C-alpha positions in Angstrom: 20.1 -10.7 -20.4 19.0 -7.2 -19.3 14.9 -7.1 -17.5 12.8 -4.9 -16.1 11.2 -4.8 -13.1 9.2 -2.7 -11.0 9.8 -2.4 -6.8 7.7 -0.6 -4.8 8.8 1.0 -2.4 6.6 0.3 0.8 8.0 2.1 3.4 7.3 5.4 0.6 3.6 3.4 0.0 3.6 3.5 3.5 4.2 6.8 3.7 1.4 8.1 0.6 -1.7 5.2 2.9 -0.8 7.7 6.2 -0.9 10.6 3.9 -4.0 9.7 1.8 -6.6 8.2 5.1 -5.2 11.9 7.0 -6.5 14.2 3.9 -9.9 11.7 3.6 -10.6 12.3 7.2 -10.1 8.3 8.2 -9.1 8.0 11.6 -7.1 4.3 12.2 -9.9 2.9 13.7 -12.7 3.7 11.2 -10.6 3.1 7.8 -10.4 -1.1 9.8 -13.9 -0.6 9.7 -14.9 1.1 6.2 -12.4 -2.3 5.1 -13.9 -4.8 7.1 -10.8 -5.5 8.8 -11.0 -6.8 12.4 -9.1 -4.8 13.3 -6.4 -1.6 13.0 -3.2 -3.9 13.2 -3.1 -4.2 9.0 -3.0 -0.9 8.9 -0.8 0.3 11.1 2.1 -3.0 9.4 0.7 -1.2 6.0 1.8 2.8 7.3 5.3 1.4 8.3 6.3 0.1 5.5 6.5 -3.6 6.8 3.8 -4.9 4.5 1.1 -3.8 1.8 -2.4 -3.8 1.5 -3.6 -7.2 -0.9 -5.2 -6.7 -4.3 -8.5 -6.8 -2.4 -7.9 -3.9 -0.1 -5.6 -1.4 -2.9 -9.0 -1.3 -4.5 -11.1 -0.7 -2.0 -8.5 2.2 -0.3 -8.6 4.1 -4.3 -12.9 4.2 -4.0 -12.3 5.7 -0.6 -9.9 7.6 -0.8 -11.7 8.8 -4.8 -7.9 8.0 -6.5 -6.2 5.3 -8.1 -5.1 2.2 -7.5 -0.8 4.0 -8.6 -2.3 6.6 -6.5 -1.3 4.7 -3.8 1.5 2.5 -4.7 4.8 3.7 -4.8 7.4 2.5 -6.8 11.2 2.5 -8.7 11.9 0.9 -12.0 14.4 -0.3 -12.9 16.7 -2.7 -15.8 19.1 -5.2 -13.9 20.1 -8.9 -13.5 18.8 -9.4 -10.4 15.0 -10.8 -9.2 13.8 -8.6 -6.9 12.1 -9.7 -4.0 9.0 -10.8 -2.7 7.6 -8.3 -1.0 5.0 -9.4 2.3 1.6 -8.6 1.7 -1.3 -8.1 4.6 -4.9 -7.9 5.2 
């Protein structure tokens, strides 16, 4: 049975976060502080496509960037039989 799947493109999402950060004149350090993160490492991981922001930080990013969460997450939709892989989340 075919199932409908949505895959978040981690690399493209990371590129989008970096683009939005720069458009909104945030340095990585300043964005980490605005999000209440202890260090900048999570943001660097997001931007490299190594992991995705958790739900709380997606909401915070959308508020800081003045956009919808859908404007941050880049996704691909497919129909297939394979199960989608689990995506790593951080911070």
